[in-house]
VEXDREN-2710 file (C-alpha; in Angstrom, 1 decimal):
% VEXDREN-2710
k/r/px/py/pz
1/MET/0.0/0.0/0.0
2/ALA/1.6/3.3/-1.1
3/GLN/2.1/5.9/1.5
4/ASP/-0.3/8.4/-0.1
5/ASP/-3.1/5.7/0.3
6/VAL/-2.8/6.1/4.0
7/LEU/-5.4/8.7/4.9
8/LEU/-4.9/8.8/8.7
9/ARG/-1.8/7.9/10.8
10/MET/-1.8/8.1/14.6
11/VAL/1.6/7.5/16.1
12/ASP/2.6/6.8/19.7
13/ILE/-0.6/8.4/21.1
14/THR/-0.4/8.7/24.9
15/LYS/-3.1/10.0/27.3
16/GLU/-3.2/10.0/31.1
17/PHE/-6.1/10.8/33.4
18/PRO/-5.6/11.1/37.2
19/GLY/-4.7/7.7/38.4
20/VAL/-5.0/5.9/35.0
21/LYS/-3.0/5.7/31.8
22/ALA/-5.8/5.5/29.3
23/LEU/-3.5/5.3/26.2
24/ASP/0.1/4.1/26.0
25/LYS/1.9/4.7/22.7
26/VAL/-1.0/3.6/20.6
27/HIS/-0.7/3.7/16.8
28/LEU/-3.4/3.4/14.0
29/GLU/-3.3/3.6/10.2
30/VAL/-6.4/4.0/8.2
31/LYS/-6.2/3.6/4.4
32/ARG/-8.3/5.6/1.9
33/GLY/-11.5/3.8/0.9
34/THR/-11.5/1.2/3.6
35/VAL/-13.4/0.3/6.8
36/HIS/-11.0/-0.1/9.7
37/ALA/-12.6/-1.7/12.8
38/LEU/-11.3/-0.8/16.3
39/MET/-12.0/-3.4/18.9
40/GLY/-11.3/-4.0/22.6
41/GLU/-13.0/-4.6/25.9
42/ASN/-14.6/-1.7/27.7
43/GLY/-11.9/0.5/29.1
44/ALA/-9.4/-0.6/26.4
45/GLY/-9.0/3.0/25.2
46/LYS/-10.9/2.9/21.8
47/SER/-13.2/5.9/22.5
48/THR/-10.3/7.8/24.2
49/LEU/-8.1/7.4/21.1
50/MET/-10.9/8.7/18.9
51/LYS/-11.6/11.6/21.2
52/CYS/-7.9/12.5/20.9
53/LEU/-8.2/12.5/17.2
54/PHE/-11.5/14.5/17.3
55/GLY/-10.2/17.3/19.6
56/VAL/-12.4/16.3/22.6
57/TYR/-9.3/15.3/24.6
58/LYS/-5.8/16.8/24.4
59/LYS/-3.3/14.0/23.8
60/ASP/-0.2/14.1/26.1
61/SER/2.2/13.0/23.4
62/GLY/2.3/11.4/19.9
63/HIS/1.5/12.6/16.4
64/ILE/-1.5/12.6/14.1
65/TYR/-1.2/12.9/10.3
66/LEU/-4.2/13.5/8.0
67/GLU/-3.3/13.0/4.3
68/GLY/0.4/13.3/5.3
69/GLN/0.0/16.7/7.1
70/GLU/0.4/16.8/10.9
71/VAL/-2.8/17.9/12.6
72/ASN/-3.7/18.6/16.2
73/PHE/-7.3/19.6/16.5
74/LYS/-8.1/21.7/19.6
75/THR/-11.9/21.3/19.3
76/SER/-14.4/19.0/17.5
77/LYS/-15.5/22.0/15.4
78/GLU/-11.9/22.3/14.1
79/ALA/-11.9/18.5/13.4
80/LEU/-15.2/18.7/11.5
81/GLU/-14.0/21.7/9.4
82/ASN/-10.9/19.7/8.4
83/GLY/-12.8/16.6/7.3
84/VAL/-12.9/14.4/10.4
85/ALA/-16.4/13.6/11.8
86/MET/-17.5/11.3/14.6
87/VAL/-20.8/9.6/15.3
88/HIS/-20.8/9.2/19.1
89/GLN/-22.3/6.2/20.9
90/GLU/-24.1/8.4/23.4
91/LEU/-26.5/10.8/21.6
92/ASN/-26.2/14.5/22.5
93/GLN/-29.0/16.3/20.7
94/ALA/-31.2/19.4/21.1
95/LEU/-34.4/17.4/21.6
96/LYS/-36.8/20.4/21.7
97/ARG/-35.5/21.5/18.3
98/ASN/-36.5/20.0/14.9
99/VAL/-34.5/17.6/12.8
100/MET/-33.0/20.1/10.4
101/ASP/-32.0/22.5/13.2
102/ASN/-30.0/19.6/14.8
103/LEU/-28.4/18.8/11.5
104/TRP/-27.1/22.3/10.7
105/LEU/-26.6/23.5/14.3
106/GLY/-23.6/25.9/14.4
107/ARG/-23.5/26.3/10.6
108/PHE/-27.0/27.5/9.6
109/PRO/-27.2/28.8/5.9
110/LYS/-27.7/32.6/5.9
111/LYS/-29.5/34.9/3.5
112/GLY/-29.3/38.7/4.1
113/GLY/-28.0/38.0/7.6
114/LEU/-31.0/35.8/8.5
115/ILE/-31.2/32.0/8.7
116/ASP/-32.3/30.7/5.3
117/GLU/-34.9/28.1/6.4
118/HIS/-35.8/27.2/2.9
119/LYS/-32.3/26.3/1.9
120/MET/-31.9/24.3/5.1
121/TYR/-35.0/22.3/4.3
122/VAL/-34.0/21.7/0.7
123/ASP/-30.5/20.6/1.7
124/THR/-31.8/18.3/4.4
125/LYS/-34.3/16.7/2.0
126/ALA/-31.5/16.2/-0.6
127/LEU/-29.2/14.6/2.0
128/PHE/-31.9/12.3/3.3
129/GLU/-32.7/11.2/-0.3
130/LYS/-29.1/10.4/-1.0
131/LEU/-28.9/8.3/2.2
132/GLY/-32.4/6.8/1.9
133/ILE/-33.6/8.3/5.2
134/ASP/-37.3/8.8/5.5
135/VAL/-37.8/11.5/8.2
136/ASP/-39.6/14.9/8.1
137/PRO/-36.9/17.6/8.5
138/LEU/-39.5/19.7/10.5
139/ARG/-40.3/16.9/13.0
140/THR/-39.3/17.6/16.7
141/MET/-36.3/15.5/17.7
142/SER/-37.8/14.2/21.0
143/THR/-40.7/12.5/19.1
144/LEU/-38.3/10.2/17.2
145/PRO/-37.2/6.8/18.4
146/VAL/-33.6/6.3/19.5
147/SER/-32.8/4.4/16.3
148/GLN/-33.9/7.2/14.0
149/ARG/-32.0/9.8/16.1
150/GLN/-28.9/7.6/15.6
151/MET/-29.4/7.6/11.8
152/LEU/-29.7/11.4/11.9
153/GLU/-26.3/11.6/13.7
154/ILE/-24.9/9.5/10.9
155/ALA/-26.5/11.9/8.3
156/LYS/-25.0/14.9/10.1
157/ALA/-21.5/13.3/9.9
158/VAL/-21.9/12.7/6.2
159/SER/-23.1/16.2/5.6
160/TYR/-19.6/17.6/6.4
161/ASN/-18.2/15.8/3.3
162/SER/-15.7/14.2/5.7
163/LYS/-12.5/12.3/4.7
164/VAL/-12.6/10.3/7.9
165/ILE/-15.7/9.3/9.8
166/VAL/-15.6/7.5/13.2
167/PHE/-18.6/5.3/14.1
168/ASP/-18.7/4.6/17.8
169/GLU/-21.1/1.7/18.5
170/PRO/-23.5/3.0/15.7
171/THR/-25.8/-0.1/15.7
172/SER/-26.3/-0.3/19.5
173/SER/-29.9/0.9/19.1
174/LEU/-30.6/-0.2/15.5
175/THR/-32.8/-3.0/14.3
176/GLU/-31.5/-5.6/11.8
177/LYS/-33.1/-3.8/8.9
178/GLU/-31.6/-0.5/10.0
179/VAL/-28.2/-2.1/10.3
180/ASP/-28.4/-3.2/6.7
181/HIS/-29.3/0.3/5.7
182/LEU/-26.3/1.7/7.7
183/PHE/-24.0/-0.7/6.0
184/GLU/-25.3/0.5/2.6
185/ILE/-24.4/4.0/3.6
186/ILE/-20.9/2.9/4.9
187/ASN/-20.2/1.0/1.6
188/MET/-21.2/4.1/-0.4
189/LEU/-18.8/6.3/1.7
190/ARG/-16.0/3.7/1.3
191/ASP/-16.5/3.7/-2.5
192/GLN/-16.2/7.5/-2.5
193/GLY/-12.7/7.1/-0.9
194/CYS/-13.7/7.9/2.6
195/GLY/-11.8/6.3/5.5
196/ILE/-14.2/4.7/8.0
197/ILE/-13.2/3.9/11.6
198/TYR/-15.8/1.5/13.0
199/ILE/-16.0/0.7/16.8
200/SER/-18.3/-2.1/17.8
201/HIS/-18.5/-5.1/20.1
202/LYS/-20.7/-7.0/17.7
203/MET/-18.3/-9.5/16.1
204/ALA/-20.5/-10.6/13.2
205/GLU/-20.9/-7.0/12.1
206/ILE/-17.1/-6.4/12.3
207/LEU/-16.3/-9.4/10.2
208/ARG/-19.0/-8.4/7.7
209/ILE/-18.2/-4.8/7.2
210/SER/-14.4/-4.4/7.8
211/ASP/-11.3/-4.5/5.7
212/GLU/-8.9/-4.3/8.6
213/ILE/-9.2/-4.8/12.3
214/THR/-7.1/-3.3/15.1
215/VAL/-7.4/-4.7/18.6
216/MET/-6.6/-2.7/21.7
217/ARG/-6.2/-4.0/25.3
218/ASP/-5.7/-1.9/28.5
219/GLY/-4.8/1.3/26.6
220/THR/-2.2/-0.4/24.3
221/TRP/-2.1/-1.5/20.7
222/ILE/-2.2/-5.3/20.4
223/ALA/-2.6/-6.2/16.7
224/THR/-3.8/-5.0/13.3
225/GLU/-4.8/-7.7/10.8
226/PRO/-6.8/-8.0/7.6
227/ALA/-10.5/-8.8/8.5
228/LYS/-10.6/-11.8/6.1
229/GLU/-7.9/-13.5/8.1
230/MET/-9.6/-13.0/11.4
231/THR/-12.1/-15.3/13.2
232/MET/-14.4/-14.5/16.1
233/GLU/-12.3/-16.8/18.4
234/ARG/-9.1/-15.0/17.3
235/ILE/-10.6/-11.5/18.0
236/ILE/-11.8/-12.6/21.5
237/LYS/-8.4/-14.0/22.4
238/LEU/-6.6/-10.8/21.3
239/MET/-9.2/-8.6/23.1
240/VAL/-9.3/-10.4/26.5
241/GLY/-5.8/-11.9/26.4
242/ARG/-7.3/-15.4/27.0
243/GLU/-9.6/-17.9/25.5
244/LEU/-13.3/-17.3/26.3
245/GLY/-15.3/-20.4/26.4
246/ASN/-19.1/-20.3/26.0
247/GLN/-20.7/-17.0/25.1
248/PHE/-23.3/-17.5/27.9
249/PRO/-23.0/-19.0/31.4
250/PRO/-25.0/-22.1/32.2
251/LYS/-28.7/-21.4/33.0
252/ASP/-29.0/-23.1/36.4
253/ASN/-31.8/-20.9/37.8
254/LYS/-35.1/-22.8/38.6
255/PRO/-38.3/-20.7/38.1
256/GLY/-40.8/-21.2/40.9
257/ASP/-44.3/-19.9/41.6
258/VAL/-45.9/-16.9/39.9
259/ALA/-44.7/-13.7/41.5
260/LEU/-45.6/-10.9/39.0
261/GLU/-49.0/-10.5/37.3
262/VAL/-49.5/-7.8/34.7
263/ASN/-53.1/-7.4/33.4
264/ASN/-54.3/-5.3/30.5
265/LEU/-51.5/-2.8/30.7
266/THR/-52.4/0.1/28.4
267/ALA/-50.4/3.4/28.1
268/GLN/-51.8/6.9/28.0
269/TYR/-49.3/8.4/25.5
270/SER/-47.9/5.5/23.5
271/LEU/-49.2/2.6/21.4
272/LEU/-49.0/0.1/24.3
273/LYS/-52.4/-1.7/24.5
274/ASP/-53.8/-4.6/26.6
275/VAL/-50.5/-6.3/27.5
276/SER/-51.0/-9.2/30.0
277/PHE/-48.4/-11.7/31.2
278/THR/-47.0/-13.4/34.4
279/ALA/-43.5/-13.9/35.6
280/ARG/-42.3/-16.4/38.1
281/LYS/-39.8/-16.2/41.0
282/GLY/-36.4/-17.1/39.7
283/GLU/-37.4/-16.6/36.1
284/ILE/-35.6/-14.6/33.4
285/LEU/-38.3/-13.3/31.1
286/GLY/-37.1/-11.8/27.8
287/ILE/-39.0/-9.2/25.7
288/ALA/-38.3/-9.2/22.0
289/GLY/-39.7/-7.1/19.1
290/LEU/-38.8/-4.6/16.5
291/ASP/-37.9/-1.0/17.4
292/GLY/-41.0/0.9/18.3
293/SER/-42.9/-2.3/19.1
294/GLY/-43.6/-1.3/22.8
295/ARG/-40.8/-3.2/24.5
296/THR/-39.4/-0.2/26.4
297/GLU/-42.9/1.2/27.0
298/THR/-43.9/-2.0/28.8
299/LEU/-41.0/-1.6/31.3
300/GLU/-41.6/2.1/31.7
301/ASN/-45.4/1.6/32.4
302/ILE/-44.6/-1.1/34.9
303/PHE/-42.1/1.1/36.7
304/GLY/-44.3/4.2/36.6
305/VAL/-42.1/6.5/34.6
306/ALA/-44.6/6.5/31.7
307/THR/-48.3/7.3/32.3
308/ARG/-50.5/4.3/32.5
309/LYS/-54.1/4.6/31.1
310/SER/-55.3/1.3/32.6
311/GLY/-54.2/-2.1/33.8
312/THR/-53.1/-3.7/37.0
313/ILE/-49.7/-4.9/38.4
314/LYS/-49.6/-7.4/41.2
315/LEU/-46.5/-8.6/43.0
316/ASN/-46.9/-11.7/45.2
317/GLY/-50.7/-11.3/45.1
318/LYS/-50.6/-7.6/46.2
319/GLU/-51.6/-4.8/43.8
320/CYS/-48.8/-2.3/43.2
321/LYS/-49.9/1.1/41.9
322/ASN/-46.4/2.1/40.8
323/ARG/-47.5/5.7/40.0
324/ASN/-43.9/7.0/39.9
325/SER/-40.4/5.7/40.3
326/GLY/-40.2/6.4/44.1
327/GLU/-43.3/4.3/44.7
328/SER/-42.0/1.6/42.4
329/ILE/-38.7/1.3/44.3
330/LYS/-40.6/1.1/47.6
331/ASN/-42.7/-1.7/46.1
332/GLY/-39.5/-3.7/45.1
333/PHE/-39.1/-2.7/41.5
334/ALA/-35.9/-1.4/39.7
335/LEU/-35.4/-0.2/36.2
336/LEU/-32.1/-0.1/34.2
337/THR/-32.9/2.3/31.3
338/GLU/-31.7/2.0/27.7
339/GLU/-30.1/5.4/27.4
340/ARG/-27.3/5.6/30.0
341/ARG/-26.4/9.2/29.3
342/ALA/-29.9/10.7/29.2
343/THR/-31.7/8.7/31.9
344/GLY/-29.1/6.6/33.7
345/ILE/-25.9/8.3/35.0
346/PHE/-25.5/11.5/37.0
347/SER/-22.5/12.6/34.9
348/ILE/-21.1/15.2/37.3
349/LEU/-21.2/12.9/40.3
350/ASN/-18.6/10.3/41.2
351/ILE/-18.9/6.5/41.2
352/ARG/-19.9/6.3/44.9
353/GLU/-22.6/8.9/44.5
354/ASN/-24.0/7.3/41.4
355/THR/-24.0/3.9/43.2
356/VAL/-25.8/4.8/46.4
357/ILE/-28.2/7.6/45.1
358/SER/-31.3/5.4/44.8
359/ASN/-30.8/4.0/48.4
360/LEU/-29.7/7.0/50.5
361/ASN/-32.0/6.3/53.4
362/LYS/-30.0/3.1/54.1
363/TYR/-26.9/5.2/54.9
364/LYS/-28.4/7.8/57.3
365/ASN/-27.5/7.7/61.0
366/LYS/-29.9/8.7/63.8
367/PHE/-29.2/12.4/63.1
368/HIS/-30.2/11.8/59.4
369/LEU/-26.7/12.4/58.2
370/LEU/-25.1/10.2/55.6
371/VAL/-22.4/7.8/56.8
372/ASN/-19.6/7.9/54.2
373/LYS/-17.9/4.8/55.6
374/ASP/-21.0/2.6/54.9
375/MET/-21.5/4.1/51.4
376/ALA/-17.8/3.5/50.6
377/LYS/-18.0/-0.1/51.8
378/ASP/-21.1/-1.0/49.6
379/THR/-19.7/0.8/46.6
380/GLN/-16.4/-1.1/46.9
381/GLU/-18.2/-4.4/47.2
382/TYR/-20.0/-3.8/43.9
383/ILE/-16.9/-2.5/42.2
384/ASP/-15.2/-5.8/43.1
385/LYS/-18.2/-7.9/42.4
386/LEU/-18.9/-6.5/38.9
387/ARG/-15.1/-5.9/38.1
388/THR/-15.7/-2.2/37.3
389/LYS/-12.6/-0.6/36.0
390/THR/-12.2/2.7/37.8
391/PRO/-9.1/4.4/39.5
392/THR/-11.1/5.3/42.6
393/GLN/-14.7/5.6/44.0
394/GLU/-14.2/9.4/43.7
395/THR/-13.7/9.2/39.9
396/GLN/-16.5/11.1/38.0
397/ILE/-18.7/8.5/36.2
398/ARG/-18.5/10.3/32.9
399/SER/-14.8/9.5/32.6
400/LEU/-15.5/5.8/32.6
401/SER/-16.1/3.7/29.5
402/GLY/-19.8/3.0/28.5
403/GLY/-19.6/-0.6/29.8
404/ASN/-18.2/0.4/33.2
405/GLN/-20.9/3.1/33.5
406/GLN/-23.5/0.4/32.9
407/LYS/-22.0/-1.7/35.7
408/VAL/-22.2/1.3/38.2
409/ILE/-25.9/1.8/37.3
410/LEU/-26.5/-2.0/37.7
411/ALA/-24.9/-1.8/41.2
412/ARG/-27.1/1.1/42.1
413/TRP/-30.2/-0.9/41.5
414/LEU/-28.9/-4.1/43.1
415/LEU/-28.3/-2.1/46.3
416/THR/-32.1/-1.4/46.5
417/GLU/-32.5/-5.2/46.8
418/PRO/-35.4/-5.3/44.3
419/GLU/-37.9/-8.2/43.9
420/VAL/-38.4/-7.3/40.2
421/LEU/-35.5/-6.1/38.1
422/LEU/-36.5/-4.5/34.7
423/LEU/-33.5/-4.3/32.3
424/ASP/-33.7/-2.4/29.1
425/GLU/-30.8/-3.4/26.8
426/PRO/-28.5/-4.2/29.7
427/THR/-25.5/-5.1/27.6
428/ARG/-25.9/-2.3/25.0
429/GLY/-22.4/-1.2/23.9
430/ILE/-20.6/-3.6/26.2
431/ASP/-17.8/-5.9/25.3
432/VAL/-17.8/-9.6/25.1
433/GLY/-16.0/-10.2/28.5
434/ALA/-18.2/-7.8/30.4
435/LYS/-21.3/-9.2/28.8
436/TYR/-20.6/-12.6/30.2
437/GLU/-20.2/-11.1/33.7
438/ILE/-23.5/-9.3/33.4
439/TYR/-25.3/-12.5/32.1
440/GLN/-23.8/-14.4/35.1
441/LEU/-25.1/-11.7/37.4
442/ILE/-28.6/-11.9/35.9
443/ILE/-28.6/-15.7/36.4
444/ASP/-27.4/-15.3/40.0
445/LEU/-30.2/-12.9/40.7
446/ALA/-32.7/-15.3/39.3
447/LYS/-31.2/-18.0/41.6
448/GLN/-32.1/-15.7/44.6
449/ASP/-35.8/-15.9/43.5
450/LYS/-35.8/-12.5/41.9
451/VAL/-37.9/-11.8/38.8
452/VAL/-35.8/-10.5/35.9
453/ILE/-37.4/-9.0/32.8
454/MET/-35.0/-8.1/30.1
455/VAL/-35.5/-6.2/26.8
456/SER/-32.9/-6.9/24.1
457/SER/-32.5/-6.2/20.4
458/GLU/-30.1/-9.1/20.2
459/MET/-31.9/-12.4/19.7
460/PRO/-29.0/-14.7/20.5
461/GLU/-28.8/-12.9/23.9
462/LEU/-32.5/-13.5/24.6
463/LEU/-32.2/-17.1/23.6
464/GLY/-28.9/-17.6/25.6
465/VAL/-30.1/-16.0/28.9
466/CYS/-33.9/-16.1/29.2
467/ASP/-36.3/-18.9/30.2
468/ARG/-39.3/-17.5/28.3
469/ILE/-39.6/-14.7/25.7
470/LEU/-42.5/-12.4/25.2
471/VAL/-42.7/-10.9/21.6
472/MET/-44.1/-7.4/21.1
473/SER/-45.5/-6.1/17.9
474/GLY/-47.2/-2.8/17.2
475/GLY/-47.7/-2.1/21.0
476/ARG/-49.4/-5.4/21.6
477/LEU/-48.2/-8.8/22.9
478/ALA/-47.9/-10.9/19.7
479/GLY/-47.0/-14.2/21.5
480/GLU/-44.9/-16.0/24.0
481/VAL/-42.2/-18.6/23.3
482/ASP/-40.0/-21.0/25.2
483/ALA/-36.4/-19.9/24.9
484/LYS/-35.1/-23.5/24.8
485/THR/-37.2/-24.6/21.9
486/THR/-37.9/-21.5/19.8
487/THR/-36.0/-20.1/16.8
488/GLN/-35.0/-16.6/15.7
489/GLU/-37.4/-17.1/12.7
490/GLU/-40.4/-17.8/15.0
491/ILE/-39.6/-14.7/17.0
492/MET/-39.3/-12.5/13.9
493/THR/-42.6/-13.8/12.5
494/LEU/-44.3/-12.9/15.7
495/ALA/-42.5/-9.5/15.8
496/ALA/-44.1/-8.7/12.4
497/LYS/-47.6/-9.8/13.4
498/TYR/-49.2/-6.4/14.0
499/VAL/-46.8/-4.1/12.1
END
């Protein structure tokens, strides 16, 4: 490969945060017109490396060359103006503004000193047509599902006519059909000579879309190899530094008597209608369905963070009103939300504060003052139990990788000792090693007679972890299947029942 075909070179990139060396002399080479996958466990340094490229973080040492010229972007705006765009895993959008405002924010077209709304609308429509995106440019951002908002972030990156586009976990909230659409866009960009850096934990996707794969571990470069010479087993071994046996732990939980009864659950402001089911003590109940099918709405209505129009919820024979999250927690329910950044973490607080925040009464002494020693003890117990990678308990949660943030939120809910744990995409954006640990934790909770209800877009995950699977379609319950005997085809057929 000739030197001028190398679009981006990152050499000896080092970055330290207080108490942790996030990157240690990492190098990366991306060739023109290729898709270069970047892989590694949570905390391996993938996102940190990209943030150094994109001007979000200032690297401590090393060099970055774009088309042979050394660059050192101070801000993301500077990176974008020089042809480097990044689609972030955690969405950060102006939800009260419309789609086209979000797309052109900071660079509105002007006419006579005023914003040219007409040109903005025409340009947005033209971009969407080119990318095959069917969304009204005037629609308010907050009314769109997460998957469509993710596609709009991708459209925004493309709109800069970028030479290099970084995709950080772009499919974590996309359906299979939307993933196919994304890959069409990526292939189109590759054919135009764009260099794509693709970060994902989904092995099958990586092997399908990539030309080259770079693996990182603990902030260091481990290997770069052609994708066609890689196997799933080889990638896992390079990522975790060891062989990883089965993808899922053995299911040795034993469901008992019915604990949770949900009858005719109907939402006030969403399509959820007449959903009824039961769940047993010690059972892991999956919820499958296409995006917008009502999976998340089912959990939110049970937990009282969405307004219920009608329906009843009973736990161990006793009706639970669950009119809000506080009441639900008192009744023994906990909800791990899908969007960590928007509804999960308190980004300016540290690990300890994020861990204990839903259970503060437990740590008050007789003078109603919080006892720091007790909070520190419980936090440390869960850091050890979940193998959360953090320098200290005082580290701000926003400086952790996505997977480690997820572990902290999970610890928060486990501390409330819930009877019913509602999990919405619990392993979204989490690496293969951490996924196994979370699966084991879910099974261990079921073995303690807890009810676990888990929404997931990944069918192998539902089949590998759950006992039964409910399938949602068009806001209604389309069917129920046994995870041991069902197939992905049967689930997909049910998912399309009311679409």
